[in-house]
C-alpha positions as CSV (number, residue, x, y, z in Angstrom):
1,X,2.1,10.7,8.1
2,X,1.8,10.0,4.5
3,X,-0.7,12.1,2.5
4,X,-1.1,13.1,-1.2
5,X,-1.2,11.4,-4.6
6,X,1.6,11.2,-7.0
7,X,1.8,9.7,-10.5
8,X,5.1,8.0,-11.4
9,X,6.3,5.5,-14.0
10,X,7.9,2.0,-13.4
11,X,11.1,1.8,-15.4
12,X,12.2,-0.9,-17.6
13,X,14.1,-2.6,-14.7
14,X,11.0,-2.7,-12.6
15,X,12.2,0.3,-10.3
16,X,9.6,2.8,-8.9
17,X,10.7,6.3,-7.5
18,X,9.4,7.3,-4.2
19,X,8.1,10.8,-3.9
20,X,10.7,13.0,-2.3
21,X,8.2,14.0,0.3
22,X,7.7,10.4,1.5
23,X,11.3,9.3,1.5
24,X,12.5,10.7,4.9
25,X,9.5,9.1,6.8
26,X,9.9,5.8,4.8
27,X,13.5,5.3,5.6
28,X,16.1,3.1,4.0
29,X,14.3,-0.1,4.4
30,X,10.7,-0.7,4.2
31,X,8.2,-3.5,3.9
32,X,6.2,-3.9,0.5
33,X,3.2,-6.3,0.6
34,X,-0.2,-7.2,-1.0
35,X,-2.7,-4.6,-0.1
36,X,-6.4,-4.4,-0.3
37,X,-8.6,-3.5,-3.4
38,X,-5.7,-4.5,-5.8
39,X,-3.0,-2.2,-4.7
40,X,0.2,-2.7,-2.8
41,X,1.0,-1.4,0.7
42,X,4.4,0.0,1.4
43,X,5.2,0.4,5.1
44,X,8.1,2.0,7.0
45,X,9.7,-0.7,8.9
46,X,8.5,0.8,12.3
47,X,4.9,0.9,11.2
48,X,5.1,-2.6,9.7
49,X,6.3,-4.0,13.2
50,X,3.3,-2.3,14.9
51,X,1.0,-4.0,12.3
52,X,2.6,-7.4,12.9
53,X,1.9,-7.1,16.5
54,X,-1.7,-6.5,16.0
55,X,-1.7,-9.6,13.5
56,X,-0.2,-11.7,16.1
57,X,-3.3,-11.2,18.2
58,X,-5.7,-12.4,15.8
59,X,-7.4,-15.7,16.6
60,X,-5.8,-18.6,14.7
61,X,-9.1,-20.4,14.9
62,X,-10.9,-18.0,12.7
63,X,-10.6,-18.6,8.8
64,X,-10.9,-14.9,8.0
65,X,-8.1,-13.9,10.5
66,X,-5.9,-16.7,9.0
67,X,-6.5,-15.7,5.6
68,X,-5.7,-12.0,6.3
69,X,-2.5,-12.7,8.1
70,X,-1.4,-14.9,5.2
71,X,-2.2,-12.2,2.6
72,X,-0.2,-9.7,4.5
73,X,2.7,-11.7,5.6
74,X,3.2,-14.1,2.8
75,X,3.2,-11.5,0.2
76,X,5.5,-9.2,2.2
77,X,9.1,-8.4,1.2
78,X,11.6,-6.2,2.8
79,X,13.0,-3.8,0.2
80,X,15.8,-1.2,0.2
81,X,15.4,2.2,-1.1
82,X,18.3,3.0,-3.3
83,X,20.3,6.3,-3.3
84,X,18.0,7.8,-5.9
85,X,14.9,7.0,-3.9
86,X,13.7,4.1,-5.9
87,X,12.4,0.6,-4.9
88,X,12.4,-2.6,-7.0
89,X,8.9,-4.1,-7.3
90,X,9.1,-8.0,-7.6
91,X,7.1,-9.6,-10.3
92,X,4.7,-11.3,-7.9
93,X,3.6,-8.1,-6.5
94,X,3.5,-6.3,-9.8
95,X,1.2,-9.1,-11.2
96,X,-1.0,-9.0,-7.9
97,X,-1.7,-5.3,-8.3
98,X,-1.7,-5.5,-12.0
99,X,0.7,-2.6,-12.3
100,X,1.5,-1.4,-15.7
101,X,3.9,1.4,-16.4
102,X,2.3,4.3,-15.0
103,X,1.3,4.1,-11.2
104,X,-0.2,6.2,-8.6
105,X,1.4,6.5,-5.1
106,X,-1.0,7.6,-2.4
107,X,-0.3,8.5,1.1
108,X,-2.6,6.9,3.7
109,X,-1.5,7.9,7.1
110,X,1.0,5.2,8.1
111,X,1.6,3.7,4.6
112,X,1.9,4.4,1.0
113,X,-0.5,2.6,-1.5
114,X,0.7,1.8,-5.0
115,X,-1.9,1.5,-7.6
116,X,-2.1,0.9,-11.3
117,X,-3.1,4.4,-12.7
118,X,-6.3,3.0,-14.5
119,X,-7.3,1.1,-11.4
120,X,-6.8,4.1,-9.0
121,X,-9.0,6.3,-11.5
122,X,-11.6,3.7,-11.4
123,X,-11.6,3.2,-7.6
124,X,-11.4,6.9,-7.0
125,X,-14.4,7.7,-9.2
126,X,-16.5,5.1,-7.6
127,X,-15.7,6.0,-4.1
128,X,-16.1,9.7,-4.8
129,X,-19.6,9.0,-6.1
130,X,-20.4,7.0,-2.9
131,X,-18.7,9.4,-0.4
132,X,-22.0,10.7,1.1
133,X,-23.2,7.2,1.9
134,X,-19.8,6.1,3.0
135,X,-19.7,9.1,5.4
136,X,-23.1,8.1,6.8
137,X,-22.1,4.4,7.4
138,X,-19.1,5.8,9.3
139,X,-21.1,8.3,11.5
140,X,-20.5,6.1,14.6
141,X,-16.9,6.8,14.2
142,X,-17.6,10.5,14.8
143,X,-15.7,11.6,11.6
């Protein structure tokens, strides 16, 4: 399980170091894709395969389902983690998430999210202010 929040920098060759605590669970090959809320999702290959099985079950006849599957799969790329624990972020994904030099990697259960540092701060501030009402809306999930 991925948890925690880490601030790193993308180097001049578009490489990003993965926190040591995440590396073992992530493995040597992972899937990087467009995420929600203008961030990137980084999945261990095993978790990605579970997600793909769920995506296969979505109805082709529904526009929202088609759009979500397209976002997740067309934007996805298999990436290798180098011997120093770094990944290369392709330009199209860097542009999608508006990543600049400083980024935040957050552990979110079965995936890592990669955020531009400023975008993360904005998102986090907004969400923290609304946490009470969010919890209220999720009460049926018994959290």
